[in-house]
VOPAGU-2260 file (C-alpha; in pm, 1 decimal, decimal comma):
REM VOPAGU-2260
SITE   aa  ch    i         X         Y         Z
SITE  MET   A    0    5976,9   -1391,6   18684,5
SITE  LYS   A    1    5860,3   -1173,0   18959,1
SITE  SER   A    2    5577,3   -1010,0   18713,9
SITE  LEU   A    3    5451,5   -1324,7   18591,2
SITE  PHE   A    4    5440,9   -1465,8   18967,4
SITE  LEU   A    5    5219,0   -1131,6   19039,1
SITE  LEU   A    6    4969,2   -1174,5   18714,5
SITE  LEU   A    7    4939,2   -1549,4   18854,0
SITE  ASN   A    8    4839,8   -1431,5   19206,2
SITE  SER   A    9    4611,8   -1193,9   19037,7
SITE  LEU   A   10    4463,4   -1455,0   18818,2
SITE  GLN   A   11    4394,3   -1671,5   19103,0
SITE  SER   A   12    4227,6   -1395,3   19297,4
SITE  LEU   A   13    3968,2   -1285,4   19017,9
SITE  ILE   A   14    3887,6   -1695,6   18983,1
SITE  SER   A   15    3841,1   -1666,6   19361,5
SITE  ASP   A   16    3575,8   -1425,2   19353,4
SITE  VAL   A   17    3372,3   -1579,9   19101,3
SITE  SER   A   18    3100,5   -1772,3   19294,8
SITE  LEU   A   19    2885,3   -2054,5   19189,2
SITE  GLU   A   20    2628,0   -1892,0   19187,3
SITE  THR   A   21    2769,9   -1640,0   18933,8
SITE  ILE   A   22    2892,4   -1896,4   18686,2
SITE  GLN   A   23    2570,8   -2036,6   18706,8
SITE  ASN   A   24    2452,0   -1673,1   18621,4
SITE  TRP   A   25    2639,1   -1716,4   18302,2
SITE  PHE   A   26    2396,3   -2045,8   18155,9
SITE  ILE   A   27    2082,3   -1958,2   18308,3
SITE  TYR   A   28    1836,4   -1705,8   18158,4
SITE  ASN   A   29    1723,8   -1411,4   18352,8
SITE  PRO   A   30    1481,4   -1162,0   18182,0
SITE  LYS   A   31    1640,6    -817,0   18334,2
SITE  GLN   A   32    1927,1    -917,0   18225,7
SITE  PRO   A   33    1926,6   -1033,9   17830,4
SITE  LEU   A   34    2219,3   -1137,8   17631,6
SITE  LEU   A   35    2352,8    -823,8   17442,7
SITE  PHE   A   36    2618,2    -785,6   17208,3
SITE  ASN   A   37    2756,9    -506,3   17416,7
SITE  SER   A   38    2783,2    -658,3   17711,1
SITE  ALA   A   39    3067,3    -864,0   17899,9
SITE  LEU   A   40    2936,9   -1210,7   17946,7
SITE  PHE   A   41    2877,9   -1249,6   17562,2
SITE  LEU   A   42    3238,7   -1109,2   17461,9
SITE  GLY   A   43    3375,3   -1403,1   17711,7
SITE  LEU   A   44    3117,3   -1652,4   17578,3
SITE  PHE   A   45    3187,0   -1551,1   17212,9
SITE  ILE   A   46    3584,4   -1570,0   17281,2
SITE  ILE   A   47    3529,4   -1922,2   17385,6
SITE  PHE   A   48    3270,8   -2017,5   17123,3
SITE  TYR   A   49    3488,5   -1851,3   16823,6
SITE  PHE   A   50    3811,2   -2027,4   16955,1
SITE  ILE   A   51    3588,7   -2356,5   16889,0
SITE  TYR   A   52    3474,3   -2253,2   16590,6
SITE  ILE   A   53    3810,0   -2208,4   16437,4
SITE  VAL   A   54    3975,6   -2531,6   16589,4
SITE  SER   A   55    3651,9   -2707,7   16402,6
SITE  ARG   A   56    3615,1   -2517,4   16047,7
SITE  LYS   A   57    3738,1   -2810,0   15883,1
SITE  THR   A   58    3471,6   -3027,3   16009,0
SITE  HIS   A   59    3163,5   -2917,9   15842,7
SITE  TYR   A   60    2896,0   -3124,7   16021,1
SITE  PHE   A   61    2989,3   -3057,5   16414,0
SITE  ARG   A   62    3087,3   -2682,8   16249,3
SITE  ILE   A   63    2692,8   -2609,2   16188,9
SITE  THR   A   64    2574,5   -2836,5   16483,0
SITE  TYR   A   65    2821,5   -2663,3   16693,9
SITE  VAL   A   66    2706,2   -2306,1   16556,2
SITE  VAL   A   67    2281,0   -2419,9   16563,2
SITE  LEU   A   68    2346,7   -2545,7   16988,1
SITE  PHE   A   69    2525,8   -2177,8   17047,9
SITE  SER   A   70    2235,7   -2033,8   16878,2
SITE  LEU   A   71    2005,9   -2177,2   17079,9
SITE  PHE   A   72    2178,0   -2124,0   17369,5
SITE  PHE   A   73    2186,0   -1711,6   17289,2
SITE  TYR   A   74    1828,8   -1680,4   17179,8
SITE  TYR   A   75    1727,2   -1888,2   17554,0
SITE  LYS   A   76    1903,4   -1642,4   17697,7
SITE  CYS   A   77    1761,3   -1355,9   17528,9
SITE  SER   A   78    1379,1   -1516,1   17590,7
SITE  GLY   A   79    1425,5   -1801,3   17770,3
SITE  ILE   A   80    1187,1   -2141,2   17728,1
SITE  TYR   A   81    1067,0   -1940,8   17435,6
SITE  PHE   A   82    1377,9   -2072,1   17230,3
SITE  LEU   A   83    1153,7   -2346,0   17191,0
SITE  LEU   A   84     907,8   -2159,4   16998,9
SITE  LEU   A   85    1192,8   -2076,5   16716,2
SITE  ILE   A   86    1251,5   -2465,9   16656,2
SITE  PHE   A   87     840,4   -2497,9   16642,1
SITE  SER   A   88     873,1   -2246,9   16338,4
SITE  SER   A   89    1193,1   -2400,6   16189,8
SITE  VAL   A   90    1011,5   -2739,9   16197,9
SITE  VAL   A   91     668,2   -2608,2   16062,2
SITE  ASP   A   92     810,7   -2491,6   15760,5
SITE  TYR   A   93    1138,4   -2674,0   15672,2
SITE  SER   A   94     800,4   -3002,0   15689,9
SITE  LEU   A   95     570,0   -2757,2   15481,8
SITE  SER   A   96     869,9   -2666,1   15206,4
SITE  ARG   A   97     945,0   -3012,0   15140,9
SITE  LEU   A   98     605,1   -3082,2   15072,4
SITE  ILE   A   99     559,2   -2779,4   14882,1
SITE  TYR   A  100     870,7   -2868,0   14720,0
SITE  VAL   A  101     758,0   -3203,2   14574,9
SITE  GLU   A  102     379,6   -3160,2   14562,9
SITE  PRO   A  103     300,5   -3160,7   14172,5
SITE  ILE   A  104     -48,0   -3018,8   14193,2
SITE  LYS   A  105    -114,4   -2620,1   14195,5
SITE  PHE   A  106    -367,3   -2623,4   14489,7
SITE  TYR   A  107    -178,6   -2866,8   14741,9
SITE  ARG   A  108     131,0   -2673,3   14691,1
SITE  LYS   A  109     -89,8   -2332,4   14782,1
SITE  PHE   A  110    -260,6   -2485,5   15068,6
SITE  TYR   A  111      75,4   -2578,4   15231,1
SITE  LEU   A  112     215,4   -2234,4   15178,6
SITE  ILE   A  113    -126,0   -2058,5   15354,1
SITE  LEU   A  114    -102,0   -2332,4   15637,5
SITE  SER   A  115     229,4   -2154,9   15708,0
SITE  LEU   A  116     144,0   -1848,4   15668,7
SITE  VAL   A  117    -128,2   -1890,3   15886,0
SITE  ILE   A  118      78,4   -2135,9   16187,5
SITE  ASN   A  119     333,5   -1777,8   16129,3
SITE  LEU   A  120     127,2   -1541,0   16140,4
SITE  GLY   A  121     -88,3   -1650,4   16396,7
SITE  MET   A  122     209,1   -1677,7   16664,5
SITE  LEU   A  123     289,8   -1355,6   16586,6
SITE  VAL   A  124     -45,3   -1184,1   16619,1
SITE  TYR   A  125     -99,3   -1425,4   16924,3
SITE  PHE   A  126     256,0   -1315,5   17077,1
SITE  LYS   A  127     244,0    -932,3   16952,4
SITE  TYR   A  128     -68,7    -812,0   16916,3
SITE  THR   A  129    -365,2   -1013,5   17124,1
SITE  ASN   A  130    -344,5    -691,3   17396,4
SITE  PHE   A  131    -346,4    -440,7   17122,4
SITE  PHE   A  132    -637,3    -602,2   16980,6
SITE  ILE   A  133    -855,3    -663,6   17342,4
SITE  ASP   A  134    -775,1    -295,2   17409,1
SITE  ASN   A  135    -905,7    -172,1   17119,8
SITE  PHE   A  136   -1256,3    -434,6   17129,5
SITE  ASN   A  137   -1264,7    -277,0   17478,3
SITE  GLY   A  138   -1266,0      92,6   17331,3
SITE  LEU   A  139   -1488,3      32,4   17073,2
SITE  PHE   A  140   -1775,9    -151,9   17194,9
SITE  ASN   A  141   -1701,0     -36,3   17589,8
SITE  GLY   A  142   -1613,7    -407,1   17663,8
SITE  SER   A  143   -1450,6    -536,8   17968,1
SITE  LEU   A  144   -1224,0    -829,5   17858,9
SITE  ALA   A  145    -881,5    -891,5   18028,3
SITE  PHE   A  146    -538,3    -826,8   17936,3
SITE  GLU   A  147    -381,2   -1118,3   17890,3
SITE  ASP   A  148       8,3   -1193,1   18075,9
SITE  ILE   A  149     181,6   -1266,1   17733,7
SITE  PHE   A  150     551,8   -1216,2   17701,6
SITE  LEU   A  151     661,6   -1092,9   17334,1
SITE  PRO   A  152     951,4   -1296,2   17254,8
SITE  ILE   A  153    1247,1   -1112,5   17186,6
SITE  GLY   A  154    1310,3   -1084,1   16767,0
SITE  ILE   A  155     992,9   -1316,6   16642,0
SITE  SER   A  156     924,0   -1038,8   16396,3
SITE  PHE   A  157    1279,2   -1082,8   16242,5
SITE  TYR   A  158    1253,9   -1451,7   16255,5
SITE  THR   A  159     922,0   -1493,9   16116,1
SITE  PHE   A  160     965,9   -1285,2   15836,5
SITE  GLN   A  161    1292,2   -1525,8   15768,6
SITE  THR   A  162    1128,9   -1793,8   15754,3
SITE  LEU   A  163     819,3   -1673,6   15554,5
SITE  SER   A  164    1104,7   -1596,6   15282,4
SITE  TYR   A  165    1263,3   -1884,3   15262,6
SITE  THR   A  166     882,1   -2057,7   15200,9
SITE  ILE   A  167     771,9   -1801,4   14990,7
SITE  ASP   A  168    1106,4   -1894,2   14763,9
SITE  VAL   A  169    1017,2   -2227,8   14743,3
SITE  TYR   A  170     667,7   -2196,4   14638,7
SITE  ARG   A  171     814,4   -1957,0   14372,6
SITE  LYS   A  172    1062,1   -2212,1   14258,6
SITE  GLU   A  173    1298,3   -1985,9   14315,3
SITE  LEU   A  174    1503,9   -2211,6   14587,2
SITE  GLU   A  175    1517,5   -2535,3   14667,4
SITE  PRO   A  176    1495,1   -2708,5   15007,7
SITE  THR   A  177    1822,3   -2702,7   15244,4
SITE  LYS   A  178    1974,8   -3045,7   15227,4
SITE  SER   A  179    1865,6   -3148,1   15616,7
SITE  PHE   A  180    1645,1   -2982,0   15894,2
SITE  VAL   A  181    2030,4   -2883,2   16070,4
SITE  ASP   A  182    2121,0   -2703,2   15783,4
SITE  PHE   A  183    1737,9   -2483,3   15771,5
SITE  LEU   A  184    1795,8   -2431,2   16173,4
SITE  PHE   A  185    2120,3   -2321,1   16137,4
SITE  PHE   A  186    1985,6   -2007,7   15867,7
SITE  VAL   A  187    1707,0   -1974,9   16082,5
SITE  SER   A  188    1871,8   -1979,7   16444,5
SITE  PHE   A  189    2195,2   -1788,0   16326,4
SITE  PHE   A  190    2302,6   -1618,4   16626,3
SITE  PRO   A  191    2461,7   -1279,7   16493,5
SITE  GLN   A  192    2140,0   -1117,7   16325,2
SITE  LEU   A  193    1875,2   -1391,7   16508,3
SITE  VAL   A  194    1719,8   -1105,7   16703,2
SITE  ALA   A  195    1756,2    -820,7   16535,1
SITE  GLY   A  196    1836,4    -862,3   16170,0
SITE  PRO   A  197    1948,3    -807,7   15937,3
SITE  ILE   A  198    1665,8   -1016,9   15788,9
SITE  VAL   A  199    1874,0   -1264,0   15578,3
SITE  ARG   A  200    1689,2   -1425,9   15259,8
SITE  ALA   A  201    1791,9   -1766,8   15216,3
SITE  SER   A  202    1876,7   -1743,9   14868,8
SITE  ASP   A  203    2171,5   -1492,2   14990,8
SITE  PHE   A  204    2287,7   -1726,3   15297,0
SITE  ILE   A  205    2211,1   -2116,7   15243,3
SITE  PRO   A  206    2459,2   -2208,3   14966,9
SITE  GLN   A  207    2697,3   -2001,6   15184,0
SITE  ILE   A  208    2652,0   -2334,9   15413,7
SITE  TYR   A  209    2799,9   -2535,5   15156,0
SITE  GLU   A  210    3070,9   -2376,6   15072,9
SITE  LYS   A  211    3428,1   -2408,0   15237,1
SITE  LEU   A  212    3470,5   -2249,5   15545,2
SITE  GLN   A  213    3730,3   -1936,4   15421,6
SITE  LEU   A  214    3817,6   -1585,6   15615,1
SITE  THR   A  215    4053,1   -1399,9   15420,6
SITE  LYS   A  216    4252,0   -1106,0   15639,7
SITE  GLU   A  217    4089,8    -849,3   15429,1
SITE  ASP   A  218    3729,5    -993,2   15619,9
SITE  PHE   A  219    3908,5   -1029,7   15924,4
SITE  ASN   A  220    3983,9    -656,3   15925,6
SITE  LYS   A  221    3641,3    -559,2   15793,7
SITE  ALA   A  222    3472,5    -746,1   16066,6
SITE  LEU   A  223    3677,6    -588,9   16326,3
SITE  PHE   A  224    3656,9    -239,6   16174,0
SITE  LEU   A  225    3236,7    -323,2   16182,5
SITE  ILE   A  226    3217,4    -463,6   16514,3
SITE  ILE   A  227    3445,8    -155,8   16684,0
SITE  GLY   A  228    3201,5      93,9   16477,1
SITE  GLY   A  229    2902,9     -52,8   16605,3
SITE  LEU   A  230    3034,7     -59,6   16956,6
SITE  LEU   A  231    3122,6     261,2   16981,0
SITE  LYS   A  232    2771,5     356,0   16802,0
SITE  LYS   A  233    2515,4     210,8   17020,6
SITE  ALA   A  234    2730,7     191,2   17368,5
SITE  VAL   A  235    2888,2     507,2   17324,6
SITE  ILE   A  236    2670,2     765,0   17135,4
SITE  SER   A  237    2325,4     586,2   17135,7
SITE  ASP   A  238    2330,8     513,4   17474,3
SITE  PHE   A  239    2459,7     765,8   17649,6
SITE  ILE   A  240    2258,9    1038,0   17439,2
SITE  SER   A  241    1955,1     831,7   17525,9
SITE  THR   A  242    1983,8     780,4   17898,7
SITE  ASN   A  243    2170,5    1112,8   17983,4
SITE  PHE   A  244    1877,3    1377,1   17789,9
SITE  VAL   A  245    1660,8    1242,1   17517,0
SITE  ASP   A  246    1472,4     986,7   17742,8
SITE  ARG   A  247    1423,9    1261,8   17991,1
SITE  VAL   A  248    1296,1    1526,2   17750,0
SITE  PHE   A  249    1035,5    1268,2   17585,8
SITE  ASP   A  250     886,9    1166,8   17940,2
SITE  ALA   A  251     835,6    1508,5   18066,3
SITE  PRO   A  252     863,5    1781,8   17741,1
SITE  ASN   A  253     711,3    2028,7   17928,7
SITE  SER   A  254     960,1    2013,5   18194,0
SITE  TYR   A  255    1199,4    2189,9   17936,6
SITE  THR   A  256    1260,8    2442,5   17693,1
SITE  ALA   A  257    1138,9    2436,7   17331,4
SITE  PHE   A  258    1563,4    2421,2   17205,8
SITE  GLU   A  259    1577,2    2088,4   17451,8
SITE  ASN   A  260    1252,6    1969,7   17265,9
SITE  LEU   A  261    1405,3    2029,6   16952,5
SITE  MET   A  262    1748,6    1918,7   17042,1
SITE  ALA   A  263    1592,7    1579,7   17205,7
SITE  SER   A  264    1422,5    1539,8   16842,5
SITE  TYR   A  265    1711,0    1551,0   16671,4
SITE  GLY   A  266    1899,8    1321,0   16946,5
SITE  TYR   A  267    1673,4    1021,1   16893,5
SITE  ALA   A  268    1738,2    1077,5   16500,0
SITE  ILE   A  269    2098,4    1019,2   16604,5
SITE  GLN   A  270    2043,6     786,2   16840,2
SITE  ILE   A  271    1774,8     513,8   16672,8
SITE  TYR   A  272    2034,0     545,7   16396,2
SITE  CYS   A  273    2304,4     471,3   16592,6
SITE  ASP   A  274    2146,9     205,1   16828,9
SITE  PHE   A  275    2038,2     -15,7   16498,3
SITE  SER   A  276    2275,6      54,5   16267,9
SITE  GLY   A  277    2516,8     -23,2   16524,0
SITE  TYR   A  278    2370,4    -375,5   16642,9
SITE  SER   A  279    2365,0    -435,0   16238,4
SITE  ASP   A  280    2715,3    -383,1   16222,2
SITE  MET   A  281    2827,0    -588,8   16497,9
SITE  ALA   A  282    2590,5    -866,9   16386,6
SITE  ILE   A  283    2770,5    -839,5   16003,0
SITE  GLY   A  284    3094,5    -813,1   16148,0
SITE  LEU   A  285    3068,2   -1142,4   16392,8
SITE  ALA   A  286    2911,1   -1345,5   16077,2
SITE  LEU   A  287    3188,4   -1217,0   15863,7
SITE  LEU   A  288    3452,3   -1359,7   16141,4
SITE  MET   A  289    3264,7   -1699,5   16100,4
SITE  GLY   A  290    3300,6   -1660,2   15711,8
SITE  PHE   A  291    2933,9   -1550,5   15648,1
SITE  LYS   A  292    2859,9   -1275,1   15434,8
SITE  LEU   A  293    2550,9   -1049,3   15560,1
SITE  PRO   A  294    2377,8    -784,2   15333,5
SITE  PRO   A  295    2432,5    -419,9   15453,4
SITE  ASN   A  296    2112,4    -278,8   15640,5
SITE  PHE   A  297    2229,4      92,9   15643,1
SITE  ARG   A  298    2364,4     335,1   15404,1
SITE  THR   A  299    2375,0     681,7   15529,6
SITE  PRO   A  300    1983,6     724,4   15539,7
SITE  TYR   A  301    1993,9    1038,8   15635,0
SITE  GLN   A  302    2200,7    1160,1   15351,6
SITE  SER   A  303    1851,9    1061,2   15146,0
SITE  GLY   A  304    1715,9    1308,8   14924,9
SITE  SER   A  305    1341,5    1172,3   14926,5
SITE  ILE   A  306    1150,9     964,6   15155,2
SITE  THR   A  307    1194,1     666,4   14854,9
SITE  GLU   A  308    1551,0     684,2   14882,3
SITE  PHE   A  309    1544,1     679,1   15261,7
SITE  TRP   A  310    1417,9     367,3   15263,2
SITE  ARG   A  311    1626,2     227,1   15017,4
SITE  ARG   A  312    1890,2     295,9   15269,4
SITE  TRP   A  313    1720,3     267,4   15616,3
SITE  HIS   A  314    1661,7     -84,4   15714,5
SITE  ILE   A  315    1716,0    -214,4   15354,7
SITE  SER   A  316    1692,3    -564,5   15432,5
SITE  LEU   A  317    1310,4    -491,0   15595,4
SITE  SER   A  318    1228,6    -276,5   15295,2
SITE  SER   A  319    1327,3    -468,9   15064,2
SITE  TRP   A  320    1151,0    -764,9   15184,1
SITE  LEU   A  321     802,1    -540,1   15243,9
SITE  ARG   A  322     893,5    -461,3   14866,5
SITE  ASP   A  323     918,8    -823,7   14741,2
SITE  TYR   A  324     686,9   -1038,9   14959,9
SITE  LEU   A  325     417,5    -747,2   15027,0
SITE  TYR   A  326     410,0    -492,2   14765,9
SITE  ILE   A  327     469,8    -703,2   14464,9
SITE  SER   A  328     236,9    -951,2   14551,7
SITE  MET   A  329     -28,9    -726,0   14590,9
SITE  GLY   A  330      33,5    -629,4   14284,8
SITE  GLY   A  331     317,7    -361,9   14275,0
SITE  ASN   A  332     304,2    -141,7   14008,2
SITE  ARG   A  333     158,8    -324,9   13743,8
SITE  LYS   A  334    -181,2    -256,9   13759,0
SITE  GLY   A  335    -221,5     118,3   13717,5
SITE  ASN   A  336    -159,8     419,2   13913,8
SITE  ILE   A  337    -471,3     426,9   14176,1
SITE  ARG   A  338    -353,4      48,7   14275,3
SITE  THR   A  339      16,1     127,7   14296,4
SITE  TYR   A  340     -57,7     451,8   14547,7
SITE  PHE   A  341    -238,6     206,3   14732,2
SITE  ASN   A  342       6,8     -85,9   14741,9
SITE  LEU   A  343     272,5     159,2   14837,0
SITE  PHE   A  344      77,0     305,5   15111,0
SITE  MET   A  345     -61,4     -23,1   15238,8
SITE  THR   A  346     277,6    -132,3   15272,9
SITE  MET   A  347     405,8      96,8   15451,0
SITE  PHE   A  348     103,6     103,9   15700,9
SITE  LEU   A  349     147,1    -246,4   15744,9
SITE  GLY   A  350     497,6    -204,0   15802,4
SITE  GLY   A  351     439,4      49,0   16066,3
SITE  LEU   A  352     209,9    -217,8   16263,4
SITE  TRP   A  353     525,9    -457,4   16227,7
SITE  HIS   A  354     741,6    -219,4   16429,0
SITE  GLY   A  355     479,6    -246,3   16717,9
SITE  ALA   A  356      72,5    -311,0   16868,6
SITE  SER   A  357      44,5      76,5   16892,3
SITE  TRP   A  358    -163,1     329,3   16672,6
SITE  LYS   A  359     128,2     574,1   16682,0
SITE  PHE   A  360     345,1     312,7   16507,4
SITE  VAL   A  361      41,4     269,1   16255,0
SITE  PHE   A  362      52,8     635,8   16236,2
SITE  TRP   A  363     418,4     624,0   16182,9
SITE  GLY   A  364     401,2     395,9   15894,2
SITE  VAL   A  365      90,4     633,9   15751,0
SITE  LEU   A  366     318,3     926,1   15741,4
SITE  HIS   A  367     534,4     755,2   15529,6
SITE  GLY   A  368     358,8     560,6   15313,4
SITE  MET   A  369     191,2     903,1   15269,0
SITE  ALA   A  370     480,8    1065,1   15175,9
SITE  LEU   A  371     565,0     786,4   14905,4
SITE  VAL   A  372     268,8     808,4   14768,9
SITE  VAL   A  373     323,7    1213,4   14744,6
SITE  GLU   A  374     661,8    1150,4   14557,9
SITE  LYS   A  375     523,1     890,1   14318,1
SITE  PHE   A  376     250,9    1134,4   14189,2
SITE  PHE   A  377     430,6    1421,7   14145,7
SITE  GLY   A  378     751,4    1245,1   14017,0
SITE  GLN   A  379     611,9    1218,2   13712,8
SITE  PHE   A  380     532,0    1580,7   13669,3
SITE  ILE   A  381     801,2    1734,5   13850,1
SITE  LYS   A  382    1179,3    1710,3   13742,8
SITE  LEU   A  383    1438,4    1907,3   13980,8
SITE  PRO   A  384    1765,9    2009,4   13841,5
SITE  LYS   A  385    2004,7    1839,0   13984,4
SITE  ASN   A  386    2320,1    2032,3   14158,2
SITE  VAL   A  387    2443,2    2038,6   14503,3
SITE  PHE   A  388    2181,3    2327,6   14617,1
SITE  ILE   A  389    1859,6    2131,6   14519,0
SITE  ARG   A  390    2004,9    1844,4   14693,6
SITE  ILE   A  391    2108,3    2001,8   15019,7
SITE  ILE   A  392    1759,1    2140,2   15012,4
SITE  GLN   A  393    1606,0    1748,4   14903,2
SITE  VAL   A  394    1797,8    1667,9   15226,3
SITE  PHE   A  395    1752,9    1877,7   15449,8
SITE  LEU   A  396    1339,4    1885,4   15428,6
SITE  THR   A  397    1409,2    1496,3   15379,3
SITE  PHE   A  398    1585,1    1477,3   15716,9
SITE  HIS   A  399    1355,4    1695,5   15927,5
SITE  PHE   A  400    1013,8    1468,5   15798,4
SITE  VAL   A  401    1166,2    1180,1   15903,3
SITE  VAL   A  402    1240,1    1333,9   16232,2
SITE  PHE   A  403     940,5    1468,9   16273,2
SITE  CYS   A  404     781,4    1100,2   16211,7
SITE  TRP   A  405     998,4     988,5   16482,4
SITE  LEU   A  406     840,0    1207,7   16733,2
SITE  PHE   A  407     547,7     924,2   16712,8
SITE  PHE   A  408     774,7     650,8   16682,5
SITE  ARG   A  409     938,5     726,1   16989,8
SITE  ALA   A  410     696,5     899,4   17267,9
SITE  LYS   A  411     473,4     706,9   17475,8
SITE  ASP   A  412     160,5     819,7   17282,3
SITE  PHE   A  413      -4,7    1088,7   17100,1
SITE  ALA   A  414     -28,5    1342,2   17351,4
SITE  THR   A  415     363,4    1336,4   17414,6
SITE  ALA   A  416     458,9    1351,3   17060,7
SITE  PHE   A  417     248,5    1618,4   16994,1
SITE  GLN   A  418     327,1    1799,3   17259,2
SITE  ILE   A  419     674,8    1808,0   17181,2
SITE  ALA   A  420     574,6    1928,4   16820,9
SITE  GLU   A  421     406,9    2199,9   16961,9
SITE  ASN   A  422     656,5    2316,6   17191,7
SITE  ILE   A  423     898,4    2286,6   16904,4
SITE  SER   A  424     707,8    2526,2   16697,3
SITE  LYS   A  425     744,8    2780,5   16998,6
SITE  ILE   A  426    1103,9    2817,7   16954,0
SITE  GLN   A  427    1254,8    3130,1   16956,4
SITE  PHE   A  428    1612,2    3243,1   16878,3
SITE  ASN   A  429    1775,1    3284,2   17195,7
SITE  LEU   A  430    2174,4    3243,0   17135,8
SITE  GLU   A  431    2267,7    3292,6   17542,0
SITE  GLN   A  432    1992,4    3081,0   17638,6
SITE  TRP   A  433    2062,8    2793,1   17393,9
SITE  HIS   A  434    2500,1    2855,2   17491,9
SITE  THR   A  435    2340,9    2759,4   17828,3
SITE  ILE   A  436    2199,0    2434,5   17780,2
SITE  ILE   A  437    2465,9    2321,4   17526,7
SITE  LEU   A  438    2747,9    2388,6   17831,2
SITE  GLY   A  439    2525,6    2191,1   18086,6
SITE  TYR   A  440    2475,9    1897,5   17830,9
SITE  GLN   A  441    2814,4    1964,1   17661,3
SITE  ASN   A  442    2882,5    1554,9   17695,8
SITE  VAL   A  443    2546,9    1520,8   17505,4
SITE  PHE   A  444    2593,2    1750,3   17232,1
SITE  LEU   A  445    2946,6    1697,5   17165,3
SITE  LEU   A  446    2848,3    1297,3   17117,7
SITE  LEU   A  447    2520,1    1387,8   16910,1
SITE  LEU   A  448    2794,5    1639,2   16712,9
SITE  ILE   A  449    3043,9    1334,0   16675,5
SITE  GLY   A  450    2735,4    1117,9   16552,0
SITE  PHE   A  451    2586,8    1361,6   16268,8
SITE  VAL   A  452    2972,5    1439,5   16160,7
SITE  TRP   A  453    3019,3    1082,3   16128,7
SITE  HIS   A  454    2658,3     993,5   15975,4
SITE  PHE   A  455    2747,5    1241,1   15698,5
SITE  LEU   A  456    3063,9    1191,1   15650,0
SITE  PRO   A  457    3148,3    1076,6   15212,7
SITE  GLN   A  458    3199,0     703,3   15191,5
SITE  SER   A  459    3530,0     771,3   15033,2
SITE  ILE   A  460    3614,4     878,6   15391,9
SITE  THR   A  461    3491,2     566,6   15545,5
SITE  ASP   A  462    3676,4     365,2   15350,5
SITE  LEU   A  463    3983,5     527,7   15389,5
SITE  LYS   A  464    3952,7     450,3   15731,0
SITE  GLU   A  465    3892,3      88,3   15670,9
SITE  ARG   A  466    4173,3      55,7   15473,1
SITE  LEU   A  467    4414,7     246,5   15752,5
SITE  PHE   A  468    4281,1       9,8   15989,2
SITE  GLY   A  469    4361,4    -278,3   15802,6
SITE  LYS   A  470    4686,2    -185,4   15762,8
SITE  LEU   A  471    4775,4    -181,6   16156,3
SITE  PRO   A  472    4935,0    -428,8   16312,8
SITE  PHE   A  473    4758,1    -704,3   16470,7
SITE  TRP   A  474    4866,1    -623,2   16836,4
SITE  VAL   A  475    4739,6    -245,7   16734,5
SITE  LYS   A  476    4418,0    -386,0   16675,1
SITE  ALA   A  477    4422,1    -563,6   16983,8
SITE  ILE   A  478    4454,9    -260,5   17171,1
SITE  VAL   A  479    4200,8     -92,7   16991,0
SITE  LEU   A  480    3967,7    -294,9   17044,3
SITE  GLY   A  481    4049,5    -359,3   17396,8
SITE  PHE   A  482    4023,7      54,4   17414,7
SITE  VAL   A  483    3681,0      31,5   17291,6
SITE  PHE   A  484    3574,4    -153,4   17561,7
SITE  TRP   A  485    3733,0      52,6   17782,1
SITE  ILE   A  486    3521,9     330,7   17674,5
SITE  VAL   A  487    3197,3     140,9   17643,1
SITE  TYR   A  488    3223,2      55,8   18002,3
SITE  ALA   A  489    3376,4     366,8   18114,3
SITE  THR   A  490    3097,4     571,8   18000,9
SITE  ALA   A  491    2763,9     325,7   18038,4
SITE  SER   A  492    2574,4     537,6   18264,6
SITE  ALA   A  493    2306,0     296,6   18380,6
SITE  GLY   A  494    2440,9     -51,6   18342,2
SITE  THR   A  495    2402,6    -211,5   17984,2
SITE  GLN   A  496    2118,9    -115,9   17764,0
SITE  PRO   A  497    1915,1    -307,0   17525,0
SITE  PHE   A  498    1871,5    -260,0   17136,5
SITE  ILE   A  499    1542,6     -31,8   17087,9
SITE  TYR   A  500    1479,8    -304,2   16816,6
SITE  PHE   A  501    1468,2    -611,3   17056,5
SITE  GLN   A  502    1097,2    -462,4   17145,8
SITE  PHE   A  503     987,0    -533,5   16777,6
């Protein structure tokens, strides 16, 4: 009784410390604090949301509407009033897709498709590329156009691609429209993957809306395993490496040694992987808790033996989207070798531009496009033997090409990227200096090592860890999850960090 009394007193004290202003902030958009999966606020909101969701699992229409409303609230907490843009985009594509579906005349069907493309891509161009075009116009023609004060809504690139895929699939007669607008809005706004993917295909996701909600013990265990792993990747490895090492070197590369420049380059490679795959793991896990299965978005991409293989393992939902809706639409490999090379190059060129309104992103895409073309061309004539030694060399070369390309993705400008590359080229073997640097950043280098070991673990070991986790009693899993959250906040050095891909 005494313990219970003390617990009640603690809870009462905790509640009394929560002011009315704090409660209001939970529900009002704050541009400096967007709602993130790795935040305490999201954890609290999701627990409340999930309880009601499970209770209402047998009432289909209420459950669907409830998730839509929570998803719109989630997006409001990420982008403020721009959640209305998401609704507008959904209304446009839902309406035009139904017109496409019932229209027998091919000319009008194509007209509705083009209208959808113009509206969606027009919004994307305005919010994402207006100042990019102004900057380039001023530079080319010595103009003096003023930059616009435009807010980039979080995730606009992702949900634009998602709604476009739906409209194109309906036009290609590969998909029937949803039964209602609420169902379509559920597909577009589904909060686990709304702001940073995976980019879900309508043909994969929409049929799940109409299925009976089922959550098996295996799905529940897998969901928790993914969420725990995603939290550790993002909030422990990625954030700590970023704030305590990578950001410092990339901000002033000449203030650091060649070895530190090299390690910061490796650091960013594992940072962006852990950040983005961590988000994807959490998104897939949260969706699985709700009874929805999203496709995997990463499959140990740094184990790739070629750039072609890398893009089959990295950001799979984006690369497959670019392949199916851009590369194939341009003709794919059906119009001869020269056209195939051009299509590959342009797909990666536009893929780079999709990532950001800057020439350095375009250059990053161009490098990958050129690599794909080179591999495609020489692959016709060179057939390497398949053995472990050759595979290790291929993985080593591919990984370092990817790391080199990441320099332009991460650096603030071309000058910084080339400066880091130049600094690395001057590296000299100095074991004593390296040892001193490693000791100075021992926690960073330890997490770097953990990140790379985790990434290069054989899939069989990862599967074994998941099976062992599934066999733990529920209360032990709860303790593990609580311990992970404690680690997340114990290692947070600068508050909750936004995900890298939120800027795209």
